[in-house]
C-alpha positions in Angstrom: 78.1 67.0 25.4 75.4 69.5 26.1 76.8 70.6 29.7 80.4 71.2 28.0 79.0 73.5 25.4 77.3 75.3 28.2 80.2 75.5 30.3 82.2 76.9 27.6 79.5 79.4 26.7 79.6 80.4 30.5 83.2 80.8 30.4 83.6 82.8 27.1 80.9 85.4 28.3 82.7 85.8 31.2 85.8 86.6 29.5 83.8 89.2 26.9 82.5 91.1 30.3 85.9 91.5 31.3 85.5 89.2 34.7 88.5 87.5 34.3 89.3 87.2 37.7 86.4 84.7 38.4 87.8 82.1 35.8 89.6 79.3 37.3 92.6 78.5 35.3 94.2 75.5 36.6 97.7 74.5 35.7 99.0 77.9 35.3 101.8 79.9 37.1 100.0 82.8 38.6 102.7 83.4 41.2 103.9 86.7 39.3 106.4 88.6 40.6 108.0 85.4 42.9 105.6 86.5 46.0 106.4 90.6 45.4 103.3 91.6 44.0 102.1 95.3 45.3 99.3 95.7 47.3 98.5 98.9 45.4 99.4 100.4 42.0 98.4 104.2 41.6 97.7 105.7 38.4 98.2 109.1 39.0 96.2 111.9 36.4 94.6 115.0 36.0 91.5 115.9 34.3 93.2 116.9 31.2 92.3 113.4 29.1 88.7 114.3 29.5 88.9 116.7 26.7 85.3 116.5 25.9 82.4 116.7 28.7 80.7 113.8 27.3 79.7 110.1 29.2 80.9 108.3 26.4 84.2 109.7 25.9 84.8 109.8 29.4 84.1 106.2 29.5 86.5 105.6 26.1 89.2 107.8 28.2 88.8 105.9 31.4 89.1 102.3 29.3 92.5 103.7 27.5 93.9 104.6 30.7 93.8 101.0 32.3 94.3 99.0 29.0 97.5 101.1 28.8 99.3 99.9 32.3 97.3 96.2 32.1 100.3 94.0 32.2 101.6 96.0 35.3 98.4 96.1 37.1 97.8 92.3 37.1 100.9 92.1 39.8 98.7 94.3 42.3 95.9 93.5 44.6 94.4 97.0 44.1 94.2 99.6 41.6 93.8 103.3 42.5 93.5 106.3 40.5 94.6 109.4 42.2 93.3 112.8 40.6 94.9 116.1 40.1 91.7 117.5 39.6 92.9 121.0 40.8 95.3 122.8 43.4 93.1 121.6 46.4 91.1 124.3 46.1 88.2 122.4 45.0 88.0 121.0 48.3 88.2 124.4 50.2 85.5 126.2 47.8 83.5 123.1 48.4 79.6 124.4 48.9 78.0 120.7 49.0 76.1 121.4 46.0 77.1 119.0 43.2 75.9 121.6 40.5 78.8 123.9 41.7 81.1 125.0 38.9 84.4 123.4 39.2 87.6 125.5 38.9 89.9 122.6 37.6 93.7 122.3 36.4 93.3 123.4 32.7 96.2 125.1 32.5 100.0 124.8 31.3 102.1 126.7 33.9 101.1 128.9 37.1 97.8 130.4 36.6 98.4 132.4 40.3 100.4 135.3 39.4 99.8 138.9 38.3 99.4 137.9 34.6 96.2 136.3 33.7 96.1 133.3 31.7 97.4 133.7 28.0 98.3 136.9 28.8 101.9 138.9 29.1 105.2 139.2 27.2 106.7 136.2 25.3 109.9 136.0 27.1 107.9 135.1 30.7 108.3 131.7 31.9 105.5 129.1 32.8 106.2 129.8 36.6 105.3 133.9 35.6 102.2 133.1 33.9 99.8 130.2 32.4 98.2 129.2 29.4 95.2 127.0 28.6 96.0 123.7 27.7 93.6 123.2 24.9 91.5 125.8 23.1 88.1 126.1 24.6 88.8 123.2 27.5 85.5 121.8 28.7 83.7 123.3 31.8 83.1 120.9 34.5 80.5 120.5 37.5 81.2 118.9 41.0 78.7 116.7 39.5 80.7 115.7 36.4 83.8 114.9 38.6 81.6 112.4 40.5 80.5 110.8 37.4 84.0 110.5 36.2 85.1 108.9 39.8 82.2 106.6 39.5 83.1 105.5 35.7 87.0 105.3 36.3 85.9 102.6 39.3 83.3 100.8 37.0 85.9 100.9 34.1 88.9 99.8 36.2 87.1 96.8 37.9 85.9 95.8 34.4 89.5 95.9 33.1 91.5 94.8 35.6 89.4 92.6 37.7 90.7 94.8 40.9 89.2 96.9 43.2 89.4 100.4 42.3 89.7 103.1 44.7 89.9 107.3 44.1 92.2 109.5 45.5 91.7 113.3 45.9 94.7 115.4 46.0 95.5 118.6 48.2 98.6 121.2 47.1 99.5 124.0 49.5 101.1 125.9 46.4 99.8 127.8 43.3 101.2 125.5 40.6 98.0 123.7 39.3 94.8 125.8 39.1 93.5 129.5 40.0 92.9 129.7 43.3 90.8 132.6 44.7 90.5 130.9 48.2 94.0 131.0 48.8 95.5 133.9 47.3 92.9 136.4 47.5 90.1 135.5 50.0 92.2 133.9 52.6 96.0 134.9 52.2 96.8 134.6 55.9 97.2 131.1 55.5 100.4 131.6 53.4 103.5 130.7 55.0 106.1 128.8 52.7 108.0 130.6 50.6 109.1 127.4 48.3 107.6 129.6 45.0 108.3 132.9 46.1 107.2 135.0 49.2 104.5 133.6 50.9 103.3 131.3 48.3 102.4 127.7 50.3 99.9 127.2 52.7 101.1 126.5 56.4 99.4 123.5 57.7 99.3 125.4 61.1 97.9 128.8 60.0 94.2 130.3 61.0 91.6 131.5 58.9 90.1 135.0 59.2 86.5 135.4 59.1 84.2 134.7 56.0 80.5 134.8 55.8 80.5 132.6 52.7 78.9 129.5 52.9 80.7 126.1 52.6 80.2 122.7 52.9 81.1 122.0 56.2 80.7 125.9 57.1 77.3 126.8 56.0 77.1 129.9 58.4 80.5 131.1 57.2 84.3 130.5 58.8 84.5 131.8 62.2 87.8 134.1 63.0 90.6 132.4 64.1 89.2 128.6 62.8 92.4 126.5 62.4 93.5 125.8 58.9 93.1 121.8 60.1 89.9 121.9 61.5 88.5 123.7 58.0 90.3 121.6 55.8 89.2 118.5 57.7 86.0 119.3 57.8 85.8 120.2 54.2 87.2 117.0 53.0 85.1 115.2 54.8 82.2 116.1 53.1 83.9 116.7 49.9 85.0 113.0 49.9 82.2 111.2 51.0 79.9 113.0 48.6 81.9 112.8 45.4 82.7 108.8 46.1 86.6 109.3 46.9 88.3 106.6 48.8 91.5 108.7 50.3 92.9 111.7 50.1 96.7 112.7 49.1 98.7 116.0 50.9 101.4 117.2 48.5 104.3 119.1 48.2 105.3 119.0 52.3 101.8 119.8 53.5 101.9 118.8 56.8 105.3 118.2 57.3 106.3 121.9 58.6 106.1 125.0 56.3 109.2 124.7 54.1 108.9 121.4 52.1 111.4 122.2 49.3 114.1 124.3 51.4 117.1 123.1 53.4 116.3 126.2 55.4 113.0 126.6 57.6 111.4 127.2 60.7 114.3 126.4 62.7 117.3 127.0 60.6 117.7 130.1 58.7 121.2 129.2 56.9 123.3 131.0 59.4 122.1 129.7 63.1 119.6 127.1 64.7 117.1 128.1 66.8 116.2 125.3 69.1 113.9 127.2 71.3 111.2 127.2 68.5 111.4 123.3 68.4 108.8 122.9 71.3 106.3 125.3 69.6 106.6 124.0 66.1 105.9 120.5 67.2 103.0 121.5 68.9 101.6 123.2 65.8 102.4 120.6 63.5 100.6 118.0 65.9 97.5 120.1 66.0 97.3 120.2 62.4 97.2 116.5 62.0 94.8 116.2 65.3 92.4 118.8 64.0 92.2 117.3 60.6 91.3 114.0 62.0 88.8 114.8 64.3 86.7 116.4 61.3 87.7 114.0 58.7 88.5 110.6 60.9 88.1 107.8 58.3 89.6 108.3 55.0 92.8 107.0 54.8 95.5 110.0 54.3 98.7 109.6 51.9 101.6 112.0 51.8 104.2 113.4 49.6 106.3 114.6 52.4 109.2 117.2 52.0 112.4 116.8 49.2 114.6 116.1 52.2 115.7 113.6 55.1 113.9 113.0 58.3 117.0 114.5 60.2 117.3 117.2 58.3 113.8 118.2 58.4 113.6 117.8 61.9 116.6 120.4 62.5 115.9 122.8 60.0 112.0 122.7 60.0 110.8 121.1 62.9 109.4 118.2 61.1 109.2 115.5 64.1 108.1 112.3 62.1 108.1 110.2 65.1 105.6 112.0 66.1 103.4 112.0 63.1 104.0 108.5 62.6 103.0 107.8 66.4 99.9 109.6 65.7 97.8 106.7 64.6 96.2 108.7 61.9 96.0 106.1 59.3 98.3 107.6 56.9 101.0 106.2 54.5 104.6 107.8 54.8 106.0 110.2 52.1 107.7 108.4 49.3 110.9 109.1 47.5 111.2 112.8 46.2 110.5 113.3 42.4 113.3 116.1 42.3 116.1 113.7 41.5 114.6 113.9 37.9 114.8 117.7 37.9 118.4 118.1 39.7 119.9 114.6 39.2 120.6 114.7 43.4 119.9 111.1 43.7 121.5 111.1 46.8 119.2 113.2 48.6 116.2 111.3 46.9 117.9 108.1 48.2 118.6 109.6 51.6 115.3 110.9 51.8 113.5 107.6 51.0 115.8 105.5 53.4 115.4 107.6 56.5 111.6 107.9 56.3 111.4 104.5 56.1 113.9 103.5 59.1 110.6 103.3 61.3 107.0 103.5 59.6 103.6 103.9 61.6 102.8 100.3 59.9 104.7 97.7 57.3 103.6 100.0 54.3 105.5 102.3 52.2 105.1 103.6 48.7 107.8 103.9 45.7 106.9 106.8 43.5 107.9 107.2 39.6 107.8 110.4 37.5 106.5 109.4 34.2 105.1 112.6 32.9 104.1 116.2 34.6 100.7 117.6 33.7 101.4 121.1 34.2 105.4 122.4 33.4 105.6 120.8 30.0 107.9 118.0 30.8 107.6 114.3 30.8 110.4 112.8 32.7 110.5 109.6 31.4 111.1 110.7 27.5 113.1 114.1 28.5 114.4 114.4 31.7 115.8 110.8 32.2 116.0 110.5 28.3 114.1 106.9 28.7 117.1 105.7 31.0 115.6 103.7 34.0 118.3 105.0 36.6 115.5 106.3 39.0 113.9 102.7 38.5 116.5 100.7 39.4 118.5 102.8 42.2 115.2 103.5 44.5 114.0 100.2 43.7 117.2 98.3 45.2 116.5 99.9 48.3 114.9 97.7 51.2 114.5 98.3 55.2 115.0 95.6 57.6 112.3 95.8 60.5 112.6 94.8 64.1 111.8 91.1 63.3 114.6 90.7 60.8 112.3 90.7 57.9 113.0 92.4 54.6 110.5 95.0 53.4 109.9 96.0 50.1 107.6 99.3 49.2 103.7 97.8 49.2 102.4 100.8 47.0 104.0 102.0 43.8 102.5 105.3 42.0 103.0 106.9 38.9 103.4 110.8 38.4 101.3 110.8 36.0 99.6 109.0 33.5 99.0 111.9 31.2 101.2 115.0 30.2 100.6 118.3 29.9 98.4 118.6 26.9 96.0 115.9 28.3 97.8 113.2 26.1 98.3 109.5 27.4 101.5 108.0 25.1 101.2 104.2 25.1 104.9 104.5 24.6 105.7 105.5 28.3 103.8 102.6 30.2 105.2 100.3 27.3 108.7 101.3 27.9 108.6 101.8 31.9 106.7 98.5 32.7 109.3 96.1 31.9 111.9 97.9 34.1 109.7 98.3 37.0 108.8 94.7 36.7 112.6 93.6 36.2 113.5 95.8 39.2 110.5 94.3 41.2 112.0 90.8 40.4 115.6 91.5 41.2 114.2 93.1 44.4 116.3 92.7 47.3 115.8 89.4 49.8 118.4 90.1 52.1 120.9 92.6 53.6 123.2 94.5 51.4 126.6 94.6 51.8 126.2 97.9 53.4 123.3 98.7 56.2 122.9 101.9 57.1 121.7 101.7 61.3 119.6 104.6 61.2 119.1 107.0 64.5 115.9 107.4 64.3 115.0 107.5 67.7 118.2 109.5 68.6 117.6 112.5 66.4 114.1 112.9 68.0 115.4 112.4 71.1 118.3 115.0 71.2 116.5 117.6 69.5 114.4 118.0 72.2 116.8 117.1 75.2 119.9 118.0 73.8 119.4 121.0 71.1 122.9 122.0 71.1 123.1 118.7 68.8 120.8 120.3 66.2 123.9 121.0 63.9 124.9 117.4 64.3 121.4 116.0 63.4 121.3 118.3 60.4 124.6 117.2 59.4 124.1 113.6 59.5 122.0 113.2 56.7 123.6 115.8 54.5 126.9 113.6 54.5 125.6 110.4 53.6 123.7 112.4 50.6 127.0 113.6 49.2 128.8 110.3 50.0 126.0 108.4 47.9 126.2 110.9 45.3 129.9 110.1 45.1 129.3 106.4 44.8 129.1 105.2 48.2 127.1 101.7 47.8 124.1 102.1 50.3 120.6 100.9 49.7 119.9 99.0 52.8 118.2 100.3 55.9 117.2 99.5 59.4 116.8 101.7 62.7 118.9 101.6 65.7 115.8 100.2 67.4 115.4 97.2 64.9 119.0 96.4 64.8 119.2 95.8 68.5 116.2 93.4 68.2 117.4 91.7 65.0 121.2 91.0 66.4 119.3 89.7 70.0 117.6 87.1 68.2 119.8 86.4 65.2 123.6 87.5 66.1 124.8 86.7 62.4 122.2 88.2 60.6 124.8 90.7 59.3 127.5 88.7 59.0 128.0 89.7 55.5 127.5 93.3 55.8 129.3 96.5 56.9 126.9 98.6 59.4 127.0 102.1 59.1 126.3 104.0 62.2 126.8 107.4 64.0 128.7 107.3 67.1 126.3 106.2 69.8 125.4 107.9 73.1 127.7 107.2 76.0 126.0 104.5 78.2 123.3 103.5 75.5 121.9 100.0 74.7 123.1 100.7 70.9 126.6 101.5 72.3 126.6 98.0 73.7 125.3 96.5 70.6 127.9 97.9 68.5 130.8 97.2 70.7 129.6 93.6 70.9 129.0 93.4 67.0 132.4 94.6 66.3 134.1 92.1 69.0 132.4 89.1 67.7 133.5 89.5 64.3 131.2 92.3 62.9 132.1 95.0 60.4 131.3 98.4 61.4 131.8 102.1 59.9 131.1 105.2 62.5 130.9 108.6 61.0 130.3 111.7 62.6 131.4 113.7 65.5 132.3 111.6 68.8 131.7 114.6 71.5 129.1 112.5 73.5 130.9 109.2 73.0 131.4 107.2 76.0 134.4 105.5 77.3 133.8 102.0 76.3 133.2 103.3 72.4 136.3 105.6 72.6 138.3 102.8 73.5 136.7 100.5 71.0 137.6 103.1 68.3 141.0 103.9 69.8 139.6 107.7 70.0 140.3 110.7 72.0 138.6 114.2 71.5 140.9 117.4 71.5 139.9 120.8 70.8 137.6 121.3 68.0 138.9 123.6 64.9 137.1 124.5 61.8 138.0 126.3 58.6 140.3 125.6 55.5 142.7 122.6 55.9 145.1 120.5 53.8 144.0 116.9 53.5 146.4 114.1 53.4 145.0 110.5 52.7 146.7 107.1 51.7 143.4 105.4 50.5 142.6 108.0 47.6 141.6 105.1 45.1 140.1 107.3 41.8 142.5 107.5 39.1 142.4 111.3 37.8 143.9 112.9 35.0 144.2 116.0 36.9 144.4 114.9 40.6 141.6 116.0 43.6 142.7 119.1 45.1 144.2 118.8 48.7 142.5 121.7 50.3 139.2 121.2 52.2 136.9 123.6 54.1 135.3 122.1 57.3 132.6 124.3 58.3 131.4 123.7 61.8 127.9 124.8 61.0 127.1 122.2 58.3 129.7 119.5 59.9 128.1 119.1 63.3 130.9 120.9 65.2 134.6 121.3 64.4 137.0 118.5 64.2 138.4 117.5 67.3 139.1 113.8 66.7 142.6 112.0 67.2 144.1 108.3 67.7 144.6 108.4 71.4 147.2 105.4 71.2 149.1 106.0 68.2 151.5 103.1 69.2 148.4 100.6 68.7 149.4 97.9 66.2 145.8 97.5 65.6 144.9 101.0 64.6 145.8 102.6 61.4 145.4 106.0 60.4 144.4 106.6 56.6 143.4 110.3 56.4 144.5 113.1 58.3 143.8 117.0 58.1 146.3 119.7 59.0 145.6 123.7 60.0 148.6 125.6 60.5 150.5 123.6 63.1 146.8 121.8 64.3 146.5 117.9 63.1 143.5 116.1 63.3 143.3 112.1 62.3 140.1 112.1 60.5 140.0 108.5 59.0 141.1 105.2 60.4 140.7 101.6 61.0 141.0 99.3 63.7 141.2 95.4 64.5 142.4 92.9 67.0 143.0 89.2 66.8 140.6 88.7 69.5 137.9 90.3 67.7 137.6 87.1 65.4 137.8 88.9 62.0 135.8 92.2 63.6 136.9 95.3 62.4 135.9 99.0 62.8 136.4 102.2 60.4 136.0 105.7 61.8 135.2 108.8 59.3 134.8 112.1 61.2 133.3 113.6 57.9 133.1 117.1 56.6 129.8 118.4 54.7 131.5 119.9 52.0 128.2 121.9 51.2 127.1 125.1 52.6 123.9 127.1 52.1 124.5 130.1 49.5 120.5 130.7 49.1 118.1 129.1 46.9 116.6 125.6 48.2 119.4 123.0 48.5 123.1 123.2 50.1 125.6 123.8 47.4 128.5 121.7 47.0 131.9 122.9 47.6 133.7 123.1 43.9 135.7 119.8 43.5 138.2 121.7 41.1 139.1 123.7 44.4 137.9 121.7 47.2 138.5 118.2 47.9 135.0 116.3 48.7 135.3 115.0 52.0 132.5 112.3 51.8 134.4 110.9 49.4 136.2 109.4 52.2 133.2 107.0 53.0 133.7 105.1 50.0 137.2 105.2 50.2 137.5 103.7 53.7 135.6 100.6 52.3 138.3 99.1 50.7 139.9 98.2 54.2 136.3 95.8 54.4 137.7 94.2 51.2 135.0 96.7 49.4 136.6 98.4 46.6 135.1 100.5 44.0 137.2 102.7 41.7 136.6 105.2 39.5 138.9 106.6 36.7 138.1 110.0 35.4 139.7 113.2 33.7 139.3 115.6 36.4 137.4 116.4 39.6 134.8 118.3 38.0 133.4 115.0 36.2 130.7 113.7 38.4 131.0 110.7 40.0 128.6 107.8 39.7 125.7 106.7 41.7 125.9 102.9 42.6 123.8 100.4 44.6 124.7 96.5 45.3 121.6 94.6 46.7 121.5 91.3 47.1 118.5 89.2 45.9 117.8 85.5 45.9 121.5 84.8 47.0 122.7 87.2 43.9 124.7 90.6 43.9 122.8 93.0 41.6 124.5 96.1 40.5 122.6 99.1 39.3 124.1 102.5 38.6 123.8 106.2 37.4 126.7 107.7 35.5 126.2 111.6 35.3 128.9 111.5 33.3 129.5 108.2 30.8 133.2 108.6 30.1 134.1 107.5 33.5 135.6 103.7 34.1 134.3 101.6 37.0 136.7 99.1 38.9 135.1 96.7 41.2 136.3 94.3 43.7 134.4 92.7 46.9 136.0 90.6 49.6 134.9 87.3 47.7 137.0 88.7 44.3 136.1 90.3 41.4 132.2 90.6 40.0 131.6 89.2 36.7 128.4 90.8 35.6 126.3 88.6 33.6 125.8 89.6 29.9 129.2 91.9 29.9 132.7 91.5 29.3 135.5 92.5 31.6 139.3 93.3 31.3 140.7 92.4 34.8 143.4 94.5 36.1 145.2 93.9 39.8 142.1 91.5 41.1 139.6 94.1 39.7 136.9 93.6 37.0 136.8 96.7 35.0 133.7 98.2 33.1 132.5 101.2 31.2 128.9 101.8 31.7 126.1 103.4 30.1 124.0 106.3 31.9 121.7 103.8 33.6 122.5 100.3 34.2 121.6 97.1 36.4 123.2 93.7 36.1 123.7 90.9 37.9 126.7 89.0 39.2 126.7 85.6 40.5 130.3 84.8 39.9 133.4 86.0 41.7 137.0 85.5 40.3 140.3 85.7 41.8 142.3 86.3 38.5 145.2 89.0 38.3 144.5 90.1 34.3 143.0 88.8 31.1 139.7 89.6 29.4 136.5 87.6 31.0 133.3 87.3 29.4 129.9 86.0 31.4 127.1 85.1 29.3 123.6 83.6 30.0 122.8 80.4 27.9 120.7 77.5 28.1 122.1 73.8 29.7 119.9 72.0 27.3 119.1 70.0 30.4 115.5 69.6 32.2 114.5 71.1 35.1 118.0 73.6 35.3 116.6 77.2 35.3 119.8 79.0 35.0 123.1 78.3 33.2 126.0 80.8 33.0 129.3 80.4 31.1 132.4 81.9 31.9 135.3 82.5 29.1 138.5 83.8 29.3 139.7 82.1 32.9 143.4 81.8 33.5 144.1 80.0 36.4 141.4 81.2 38.7 139.7 80.4 41.5 136.0 81.0 41.0 133.2 81.5 43.3 129.6 80.8 42.4 126.4 82.1 43.9 123.4 80.0 42.8 119.9 80.8 44.0 118.7 80.5 47.5 117.0 77.2 47.1 119.7 75.4 45.5 121.7 72.6 47.1 125.0 71.2 46.6 123.3 68.1 44.4 121.5 70.8 42.6 124.6 72.4 41.1 126.2 71.5 37.9 130.0 72.7 37.3 131.5 71.6 34.0 134.8 72.9 32.7 136.2 73.1 28.6 133.2 71.5 27.4 129.9 71.9 25.9 126.6 70.0 25.7 125.2 67.3 26.1 127.8 67.5 29.1 129.4 63.9 28.7 132.6 65.1 29.6 134.7 68.0 31.9 132.5 67.8 35.0 134.4 69.9 37.6 134.5 69.2 41.1 134.0 72.2 43.3 133.1 72.8 47.4 131.4 74.7 49.7 132.8 78.2 50.1 133.8 79.8 53.1 130.7 80.9 55.3 131.9 84.5 55.7 131.4 85.4 52.1 127.8 83.5 52.4 126.8 80.9 50.6 128.5 79.6 47.6 130.7 77.2 46.0 134.3 77.3 44.7 136.2 75.8 42.0 139.9 76.4 41.9 142.6 76.6 39.2 140.3 76.9 36.3 141.8 77.9 32.8 139.4 78.2 29.7 136.0 78.0 30.1 133.3 77.0 33.1 129.5 76.3 32.9 127.6 76.4 35.9 124.0 75.5 35.7 121.2 75.0 38.4 
């Protein structure tokens, strides 16, 4: 008895102290997230919540921070806090003394303008001046910052039971705090123009002489000191002295000069300058090597640019392959937060996927924009309107590595836990956390219906060995960006190198997917792999120019290159599927500079019975075939489609390429979605006119189910779905079938599962989750409204034929109505078929 009492008291004391992870909790299901736990979850925060420089108050704020996010933090191995203390100038200015006053980000707006903080006419925007975020914000020293860091580590460990890491941040721009160093003492380090002329620090700049003492340069800065050397040495002192664990390089720093623009050091919007590539590559590599020489061990995390791998390489000389291969102990850039600002989810998805096609190791992160501590917006509450599209869309993304493993993001970041006023409203983690967890529970476990085969190695090789192909490198990612923005359901990626290794080891791996690829190089191993894939039953969609294609691949496509032409065309498509009250225009502009050259493609043998031309572009007496599909009986069901592709956008100034006016010009990348119906994947949209923005869609595969996630910029549109196995029936919804398609109207953001597909011409069908009332059964789904339907059921991966139960037109306790089913055709994946069903059908497993 005494032993039991002592044991109970010991356990109670452990719980009270917060060391909950040391308690043995037998018979509890602690699997969490079904094996999809994160390695690290980072709460980004400014110092604004610490509104008093008081030790007890600082501890209270730290306690609230970790408590708010505790239901999510239980699903990670490590917790991090990334501190947006200033703008990075706290590193540049550090003199090695903890008593040194700290200039910190206590502002709303841009404090580095000609207007003093809090002054100027009322009509000035926050980008033209700044205010203090509260009256009389506290003064901090570097010693106070060290206390905050230590408090966060101790408090986080106590509340979460997890190790806590703290990250420092360096931003190249003027946004967050006053920087005498950047804008008055050393303006020679400025290069980028993202926030005005010469406003962003260039990673490969050099410093003028400076006699002032710094932590890493106690005798001052010698003339012509590389910025990488200075930042690296200062970082080593700063991070070590204050107790940091890693550093975050923000807003494209380390990845060229123009992190936000569609132009850069190589492309000015009018022409490419390939002669600058080699020197730019050397300069960027020089920064990383110089930084690492001075700061060798601290982990580097990166924000990267707002663009994609190919576009960055072609416009600003960003050699991601070189950076990844440098063994810098770094995490790759995450998805850009810009989708919250401009709704350009295609650009976010293309940037995210293209940077994970190859990685320094298997780690990568997803970043979500909850608050902005500088610019008076809290995206979850305002820009997103509390809609989770920027959670479900990018979290449906997965990469396939060279072993054929599905790899999910290992790290999760929240920008930020606090808002511009230093508040941490609990509403935001309370509302965001369930969506994050739902997306992770439903995360992909297999390749999706579309798999982008990204030419990571090819692009980096062509840039230096075939510089005339820079327009092609630039164009490819922009085409996919626009395709995604127009409903192309792409969310799985692998590299060309990984694809070849996977298919060599597992030839059937992509049997349920359509591969999306550029035209391979003549005589390359990729060429042979793709040809073999199609000729042994695979499905392939090829995009882009075929100027460098080999004879074998040209024969596969039945393609010949003729004279390249560009300019204004009339487009004639037999596969325009969307229903509009006012039809799409037929005029299209193909700009060679932005579309990888002019159009030179034609079907070679018009008499080939297996070739079907689907779209042509005509200019006076010139006609070019731009979309066709080909199949042959000996290919065992294999099929290849070709889309030449027009990047219906151009540079008109500003930061991003401007899409053509859809009321005046046909949007070429629509053809990428339209051609999918030739593979049985048919996604159609009904809307009023071309100016109504198209939705963004992902279809991912998780535990043998199909997960549809979408974003509707305009909720007046209607969606029509049909996949090779039938019309998808979304669990929890009703659909009115039309011509074999399931038809839905969706909200702004949506995420639904489908475990059932049906062949049925019309009628209203409902699919609802319910309970079976039978022990050990985890799922039960009821279909209602079936009319002589063929039903295909996709239970969880681990469910066997013996574990599936199907009943028709009956109810609990299932004493009658058991219905026969059979194993379905393996070309549609693992599923079971019930035929000729009328009325209700219940399936549970």
